[in-house]
N, C-alpha and C positions, 0 to 999 in steps of 0.2 A: 504494500500500500504506500510505502514511502517513496518509491520511484515515481509514482504518478504526481506527487506533490513537489518533486525535486525540480529546481530551476523554474518555478511557476511564473515569476515576474518577467523574465526575458521571453519566455514562450508566449505569454499573454501580450506582451508589447509587440511582438511580431504580428500577431493577429490584429491588433489595433492599427498598426501601420498599414496592413492590408485593407482594412475598412476605410482608412483615410485615403488610400490610393484609389479605391473605387469611387469615393466622393469626388476626388479631383477629376477623374475620368468623366463622371457625369456632369460636373460643372463645365468642363471643356466642351462637352457635347452640346449642352444647352446654351452656353454663352458665346462660343466662337463658331459654331457650325451653321452660320448663316451669312448671307451677303457675299461680298467679294472675297472674304477670307475663308471661304468654304473649302477650297482645295488644300490650303495650308493646314486648316483644322483637321481635315481627313488624314493627312500624313501624321500630324501630331497624335491623333487618336490611335492610329495604327501602331506607332511606336509605344504609346502608353499601354495598349493592349498586350503587346509583346512583353513589356516590362511586368505587366500583371501576371502573365504566365510564369515568368521567372520568380515573381513574388510568391505565387501559389506553390511552386516547387520548393522554395525555401521554407514555407510554412510546413509542408509535409516532412521535409528533411529535419526541420527543427523539432517537431513533435515526436519523430521516431528516434531521435538521438538521446543518449544519456550522458554524452560527453560535454563538459562545460565549455571547452574551447570551440566545439562545433556550434553550440547554441549561441555563444557570444559572437562568433564569426557570422552566423546567419542574421543576427540582430544588427551587426554593423553593415552588412551588405544591404539588408532591407532598408535601413535608415539612409544609406547613400542613394539607393534607387529612388526613395521617396523625396529626398532633397533635390535630385535632378528633375523629377517630375514637377515639383513645386516651383523650381526656378524657371523651367520652360513654360509653365502656366502663367507666371507673372510677367515673363518677357516674351509673350506670344507675338505681340504686334511687331516688336523689333526683329524677332526671328523671321517673320513673314516678309519684312522689308529687306533684310539682309540676304535671305535665301529665297528669292521668288521662284515660283514654279514655271 
């Protein structure tokens, strides 16, 4: 019974990061997927969905692992993925201007 409660906080944090990731994807879809920036938003959504697949894999790997280093590594990787998604969300207009389709 102790193994299921071991490293509960980092494992829960990775799941919370996944939910934040899904919220960012939905916000991107509803805020940017209209008008003249639709093509750029479609590419951003594609990259975000690929990142979500990696995030879900990290969640699976995190919950199956009992090693502290693996759990902390998945937490670090998940937070870096979320940081990149948040930064691309807030700099969306600049990214579309610099890298036009």
